[in-house]
Steps between C-alpha positions, in 0.01 A plus 500: 500500500654375821630186339654698217712692749585180689624335195671798336615695802867509391404620153279774641778616738751497219276712282454753780884510562547552127255792485674672794852445365387641156350811673817555701726463197309760296504733802877468533543557124299826529703605805824424327399714196400786728833484680709492185310802374581683821858397484532623138343829596737542794799456277358745253455755786848430641666596169274794414786753552713352211322564167645194310444253784159648560391426143647145517328416827182662374503260202583202735208586719274530201605160385452337840166652577359488142413864496604732216821700561310831487265390783739310726577788732133561556450129561776495751359805680167318536670184621692679769202698618302170514788335699508783754129504589 
């Protein structure tokens, strides 16, 4: 086993680096999705006083988050509560 690592050390290190880069990229993707959902919810909340704009931003938030339009306000409420605590 020692000779294998001696001969293929660069290959083993490259595989380890690849694994860590892959895990970091998937984590960044999840984080980006979460932040875009938060941003869409914030825009929806900001325009809640205007009925026309409220519906438009509610539809946009539903498209971005992938949640049905009827449930997007509940989803946003859960996201903001999760973000506070």
